Structure formats: C-alpha cells, structure tokens
C-alpha positions in Angstrom: -75.7 89.4 2.4 -74.6 87.7 5.6 -71.0 86.6 6.1 -70.4 83.1 4.9 -67.4 81.0 6.1 -67.9 78.9 3.0 -67.4 81.9 0.7 -64.5 81.0 -1.7 -63.1 84.6 -1.6 -62.8 84.4 2.2 -61.3 80.9 2.1 -58.7 81.9 -0.5 -57.8 85.0 1.4 -57.2 83.0 4.6 -55.1 80.4 2.7 -53.0 83.0 1.1 -52.5 84.6 4.5 -51.3 81.3 5.9 -48.7 81.1 3.1 -47.4 84.6 4.0 -47.3 83.8 7.7 -45.6 80.4 7.1 -42.9 82.0 5.0 -42.2 84.4 7.8 -42.3 81.7 10.5 -40.1 79.3 8.5 -37.2 81.8 8.9 -37.5 81.9 12.7 -35.4 79.6 15.0 -38.1 77.1 15.9 -40.2 76.8 12.7 -37.1 76.7 10.4 -36.7 73.1 11.6 -40.1 72.3 10.1 -39.7 74.0 6.7 -42.4 76.1 5.0 -44.3 73.1 3.6 -45.0 71.4 7.0 -45.6 74.9 8.6 -48.3 75.6 6.1 -50.0 72.3 6.8 -49.9 72.8 10.6 -51.2 76.4 10.5 -54.1 75.5 8.2 -54.9 72.5 10.3 -55.1 74.7 13.4 -57.5 77.1 11.7 -59.6 74.3 10.3 -60.0 72.6 13.7 -60.9 76.0 15.2 -63.6 76.4 12.6 -61.9 79.4 10.8 -61.9 77.5 7.5 -64.0 74.6 6.3 -62.7 71.1 7.2 -64.7 69.4 4.4 -65.0 69.6 0.6 -65.6 73.0 -0.8 -65.6 74.4 -4.4 -62.3 76.3 -3.8 -60.6 73.2 -2.4 -61.8 71.1 -5.3 -60.5 73.7 -7.8 -57.1 73.7 -6.1 -56.8 69.9 -6.2 -58.1 69.6 -9.8 -56.3 72.6 -11.4 -53.8 74.5 -9.2 -51.8 71.5 -8.0 -51.2 69.9 -11.4 -50.3 73.3 -13.0 -47.9 73.8 -10.0 -46.2 70.5 -10.8 -45.9 71.5 -14.5 -44.3 74.9 -13.6 -41.8 73.3 -11.3 -40.7 70.8 -13.9 -39.9 73.4 -16.4 -36.4 73.8 -14.9 -35.4 70.4 -16.1 -33.2 71.4 -19.0 -31.6 68.2 -20.3 -29.1 70.2 -22.4 -27.4 71.1 -19.1 -26.4 67.4 -18.7 -23.0 68.2 -20.4 -22.3 70.6 -17.6 -22.8 68.1 -14.8 -19.8 65.8 -15.5 -20.0 62.1 -15.9 -18.8 61.4 -12.4 -21.5 63.4 -10.7 -24.3 62.0 -12.9 -23.1 58.4 -12.4 -23.0 58.7 -8.6 -26.5 60.3 -8.7 -27.9 57.4 -10.7 -26.3 55.0 -8.3 -28.1 56.8 -5.5 -31.4 56.5 -7.4 -30.9 52.7 -7.7 -30.1 52.7 -3.9 -33.4 54.4 -3.3 -35.3 51.8 -5.3 -33.6 49.0 -3.3 -34.5 50.8 -0.1 -38.2 51.1 -1.1 -38.4 47.4 -2.0 -36.7 46.4 1.3 -39.0 48.7 3.4 -42.1 47.6 1.5 -41.7 44.0 2.4 -40.4 44.7 5.9 -43.2 47.0 7.1 -46.0 45.4 5.1 -49.5 46.7 4.5 -51.9 47.4 7.4 -55.6 48.4 7.4 -54.7 51.9 8.8 -53.0 52.6 5.5 -56.5 52.6 4.0 -55.5 50.9 0.8 -52.8 53.4 0.0 -49.7 51.4 1.0 -48.5 50.9 -2.5 -49.2 54.5 -3.4 -47.2 55.6 -0.3 -44.3 53.5 -1.5 -44.5 55.3 -4.9 -44.6 58.7 -3.1 -41.4 57.9 -1.1 -39.7 56.4 -4.2 -40.4 59.6 -6.1 -39.3 62.0 -3.4 -36.1 60.1 -2.5 -35.1 60.0 -6.2 -35.3 63.8 -6.7 -37.7 65.8 -4.6 -41.1 66.6 -3.2 -42.6 67.4 -6.7 -42.8 63.6 -7.3 -44.2 63.0 -3.8 -47.1 65.2 -4.5 -47.6 64.0 -8.1 -48.2 60.4 -6.9 -50.2 61.6 -3.9 -52.6 63.6 -6.2 -53.2 60.9 -8.7 -53.9 58.1 -6.2 -55.9 60.3 -3.9 -53.6 60.0 -0.8 -54.2 63.8 -0.3 -57.8 62.9 0.5 -56.6 60.8 3.4 -55.5 63.9 5.3 -54.2 62.1 8.5 -52.2 59.6 6.4 -50.8 62.3 4.1 -49.9 64.6 7.0 -48.0 61.8 8.8 -46.2 61.0 5.5 -45.1 64.7 5.1 -44.0 64.9 8.7 -41.9 61.8 8.6 -40.4 62.8 5.3 -39.4 66.2 6.8 -37.8 64.6 9.9 -35.7 62.0 8.0 -34.7 64.4 5.2 -33.4 66.9 7.8 -31.5 64.1 9.7 -30.0 62.9 6.4 -28.7 66.4 5.7 -26.7 66.4 8.9 -25.5 62.8 8.2 -24.2 63.8 4.7 -22.4 66.7 6.3 -20.6 64.5 8.8 -20.1 61.2 6.9 -17.5 62.5 4.4 -15.3 63.6 7.3 -15.3 60.2 8.9 -14.9 58.3 5.6 -12.0 60.5 4.5 -10.2 59.5 7.7 -10.8 55.8 7.1 -10.5 55.8 3.3 -8.5 58.9 2.2 -9.5 60.1 -1.3 -8.0 62.8 -3.4 -10.5 65.6 -4.0 -10.9 66.2 -7.7 -12.3 69.5 -9.1 -15.7 69.4 -10.6 -16.6 70.3 -14.2 -15.6 73.8 -15.4 -18.8 75.7 -15.9 -19.6 78.9 -17.8 -22.3 81.2 -16.7 -25.0 82.1 -19.1 -28.7 81.8 -20.1 -30.4 78.5 -19.8 -29.0 77.5 -16.5 -31.5 76.2 -13.9 -32.5 78.6 -11.2 -31.0 78.1 -7.7 -33.6 80.2 -6.0 -37.4 80.4 -5.9 -37.2 84.2 -5.9 -37.2 84.6 -9.7 -38.5 87.7 -11.2 -42.0 87.6 -12.6 -43.0 89.9 -15.4 -46.3 90.5 -17.1 -45.0 88.6 -20.1 -43.7 85.6 -18.2 -46.8 85.4 -15.9 -49.1 85.4 -18.9 -47.1 82.7 -20.6 -47.0 80.5 -17.5 -50.8 80.7 -17.1 -51.4 80.0 -20.8 -49.0 77.0 -20.9 -50.2 75.6 -17.5 -53.9 75.7 -18.4 -53.3 74.5 -22.0 -51.0 71.6 -21.0 -53.4 70.4 -18.2 -56.3 70.6 -20.7 -54.4 68.6 -23.3 -53.3 66.0 -20.7 -56.8 65.5 -19.4 -58.3 65.3 -22.9 -55.8 62.7 -24.1 -56.2 60.6 -20.9 -60.0 60.7 -21.1 -59.8 59.7 -24.8 -57.5 56.8 -24.0 -59.6 55.8 -21.0 -62.7 55.6 -23.3 -60.9 52.8 -25.3 -59.7 51.0 -22.2 -56.2 52.4 -21.9 -55.5 54.0 -18.5 -52.7 56.5 -18.3 -52.3 58.9 -15.3 -52.9 62.5 -16.5 -50.0 63.8 -14.3 -47.6 61.4 -16.0 -48.6 62.7 -19.4 -48.4 66.3 -18.0 -44.8 65.5 -16.8 -43.8 64.3 -20.2 -45.1 67.4 -21.9 -43.5 69.6 -19.3 -40.1 67.9 -20.0 -40.5 68.5 -23.8 -41.4 72.2 -23.3 -38.5 72.6 -20.9 -36.1 71.9 -23.7 -37.2 75.0 -25.7 -34.6 77.7 -25.5 -37.2 80.5 -25.4 -38.8 78.9 -22.3 -35.4 78.5 -20.6 -34.9 82.3 -20.8 -38.1 83.1 -19.0 -38.1 83.4 -15.2 -40.7 83.1 -12.5 -42.0 79.6 -13.0 -40.3 78.4 -9.7 -41.8 81.3 -7.7 -45.3 80.8 -9.2 -45.1 77.0 -9.0 -43.9 77.1 -5.4 -46.7 79.4 -4.3 -49.3 77.2 -6.0 -47.9 74.0 -4.4 -48.0 75.6 -0.9 -51.6 76.6 -1.6 -52.3 73.0 -2.3 -50.6 71.9 1.0 -52.7 74.5 2.8 -55.9 72.7 1.6 -54.4 69.4 2.8 -53.9 70.9 6.2 -57.5 72.1 6.2 -58.7 68.5 5.9 -56.6 67.4 8.9 -58.6 66.3 11.9 -56.5 66.7 15.1 -58.6 64.1 16.9 -57.8 61.5 14.3 -54.2 62.7 14.1 -53.7 62.2 17.8 -54.6 58.6 17.4 -52.4 57.9 14.5 -49.3 56.7 16.4 -49.2 53.3 14.6 -49.3 55.0 11.2 -46.5 57.5 12.2 -44.4 54.7 13.6 -44.8 52.4 10.5 -44.1 55.3 8.1 -41.0 56.3 10.2 -39.7 52.7 9.9 -40.5 52.6 6.2 -38.7 55.9 5.5 -35.7 55.1 7.8 -35.1 51.8 6.1 -35.4 53.3 2.7 -32.9 56.0 3.3 -30.5 53.8 5.2 -30.4 51.2 2.4 -29.9 54.1 -0.1 -26.9 55.3 2.0 -25.4 51.9 2.6 -25.7 51.0 -1.1 -24.3 54.3 -2.4 -21.4 54.8 0.0 -20.7 51.1 0.2 -20.6 50.7 -3.6 -18.2 53.7 -3.8 -15.7 52.1 -1.5 -14.5 50.5 -4.8 -14.4 53.8 -6.7 -12.1 56.7 -6.6 -14.8 59.4 -6.3 -14.3 61.8 -3.4 -16.6 61.5 -0.4 -18.0 65.0 -0.6 -19.1 64.5 -4.2 -20.9 61.3 -3.2 -22.6 63.0 -0.3 -23.8 65.9 -2.5 -25.2 63.3 -5.0 -27.0 61.5 -2.2 -28.4 64.7 -0.9 -29.8 65.5 -4.4 -31.6 62.2 -4.2 -33.0 62.5 -0.7 -33.4 66.3 -0.3 -33.5 67.5 -3.9 -31.4 70.2 -5.7 -31.8 72.9 -3.1 -30.3 70.9 -0.2 -27.7 69.4 -2.5 -26.7 73.0 -3.4 -26.6 73.9 0.3 -24.3 70.9 1.0 -22.0 71.9 -1.8 -21.8 75.4 -0.3 -21.1 73.9 3.1 -18.2 72.0 1.7 -16.9 75.1 -0.1 -17.2 73.1 -3.4 -18.3 76.0 -5.5 -17.6 74.0 -8.7 -20.3 71.5 -7.6 -23.1 74.0 -6.9 -24.5 74.1 -10.4 -24.1 70.3 -11.0 -26.0 69.8 -7.7 -28.9 71.9 -8.9 -28.9 70.2 -12.3 -29.0 66.6 -11.0 -31.7 67.7 -8.5 -33.8 68.9 -11.4 -33.1 65.7 -13.3 -34.3 63.8 -10.2 -37.6 65.8 -10.3 -38.2 64.3 -13.7 -36.9 60.8 -13.1 -38.6 60.5 -9.7 -42.1 61.0 -11.2 -41.7 58.1 -13.5 -40.1 55.8 -10.8 -42.7 56.9 -8.3 -45.6 55.9 -10.6 -43.9 52.7 -11.6 -43.5 51.7 -7.9 -47.1 52.8 -7.1 -48.5 50.8 -10.0 -46.5 47.6 -10.0 -44.5 46.9 -6.8 
C-alpha cells in the first residue's frame, strides 16, 4: 500500500513527536518565553504549511476535537478538591474572589470598548467568554469555551487569541513580582503568615509530572470516556425537548462531583495525562493555521491585544485599589491576582519567588478553584454578555 499523508497513524505519530520536541524546546532560552502550548501550535503550523501534515479536516483531527479534548478538560478538573478550602485561609480566598470580580469588570469594560468587528467572524462574545474564563483561573476554561463555540475551527482567530494571552500573562507575572515592592514602600503593610498546613493525601498536585500506574491509567480512561458519554447523552436528550445545555458545562459539573471522592483524590497521573491530551488538541489547532491568513491578521491581533490589556489592567486596578482599604499584605494580593490571570502554577511560582512557602499550597488550591469557577463564568459571559 502506498504511503498516505492522510493516514491517521502517521498523523498521530507526527503530532506526538511535536509534543516531545515542544517540551524540549520550551526549556530552552528562546522558546521558554513562549511556553509549551504556543510552541506546540507554532511547530504544527509550520509542518502543516510545509505539507507534512494535513491542513484540513481529517478523521484523527475530528476525533481529537470530539473526544480527546473534552476528556482532557475532565482530567484536569479532577484536582479541584473543595475539601481543601479550609486549608486556604479566609484572607487568601477572599482576595482571590475580589480578583475574579475584577476580571469580570475588565471583560465588560473591554467588550464595550473594543466592540465587535467582521474579522471576529461572529465569535466576539465567545472570545469574551474565553478570556473571562482564563483570567478567572486558567487555560482549561479558555479551551472549554473555545471548543463549545467552535472558535478552535477559526484557526487564525484562535491562534491570535492564544498568542495575545501568552504575552499579557507573561507581562503580568513580572508586574506582580515588582508591584508589591513599590506598594510596600508607599503603603507599608505588616506581612502576616499564611494558614498552617499539614502535609498528607488529598492535596492538589503542584506538578504535571505525576506517576501513572496501570491502575490509575485504566481508571482515568474509564471515567473520562464514561463521563463524556453521559454528558453527551444527557445534553442530546435535553436538546430533543428544547433545552440547550453545553455538554462541556455538564462534564465540568460531573468532574467537580467526582473530584470530591477521596478514592479519586488518592490517585495520581490525571494532570500528566490531561496535559498531554490538551497539548495534542493544540497541535491540531496549529495544523489548521494558514500562515498566509495569519500574516494578514494584524487588525485581529491588535484588537485582541487591546481587549486583553484592558481586561487585565482593570482587574489589577480593581484588586489592588480595593485593597488599599484592607490590611492584607501586598505579596498575598499579588499571588491571588496571579492565580486569576496565570493560574495555580504561576501563582505557586510567585509564592516561591517571594519566599512565602506558607502560601504555596493555598496558591495551588485557589488556582484549581479558579479552574472550576472560570468555566461557569466563561460560559455565562459567552452566552449572555
């Protein structure tokens, strides 16, 4: 049989190879500024434009969009253990929720400032939902909204959104490193120790490199496939009687319920497997990316840059401005803000940077809470702004 570039086995091998190379490159001086997600999209886009992988719909691509991506979101949400709330401390949780409100105010401000344009291809409200989700808790929410509303099918639009998100998130990390120093000089605050935490089972993972076993891998596959099947079945049934509910929203709710089961908390590997699957999904997004169209997307990129910049600035002004009247220390506020804008991983990194070891676990926990909260807020904005 002659070699076929459309062969799903060949395509899957190339995509998996891209993930391996992207992981290696993301640790190098230049590409570490991009992050692995954007590196995956760029490399696959290069291969697609060179003809090494298909640039149009293919059964393996359709399968990744329909099954792999939703299951990846499910797996990543399983770290949201609400029983950990008592370990966060009221102060950290309250500041995080203030930041979430600041994000919503930023989204509304940016939405009416930038306004819709034909080059958004009818996806302007969905884009607002994507940014509302990701700047409440992380990229899980960004992709959940993008999948449901079909933004991923608009590869140039989606790629620009990812690129702008990466740029502003990186800039905000450096701002939250520097801002507490300046504010401490202007408005001195006493640094109060965070909550006292005990180590033990059931704590959320702080690293993707969890250990996968045959048992845990089998359970994740069973749960992922079964929950997606149940979510789709329920949504199709409701749709037949005129009630439209996004399947991913139902999948998120089921994931949160399952995440509270102690036996599930003790298993490891869901973050590793979920991350691999979500990067595979991003590789397909890259394959759809047409460099010719991307080169002419300056207006899209500029509008999205303004949208995201306004959103994050309003978030920051609201959160830090409101806390001028509180007694919370500036480092704690910066960590909570980073949990909103960058997610639990960058919030943890910021806590380490400040040598606030007592805030490392709370940073991860509020980041995982943001993953759950952001999905609901993202869909609410996308559906009704």
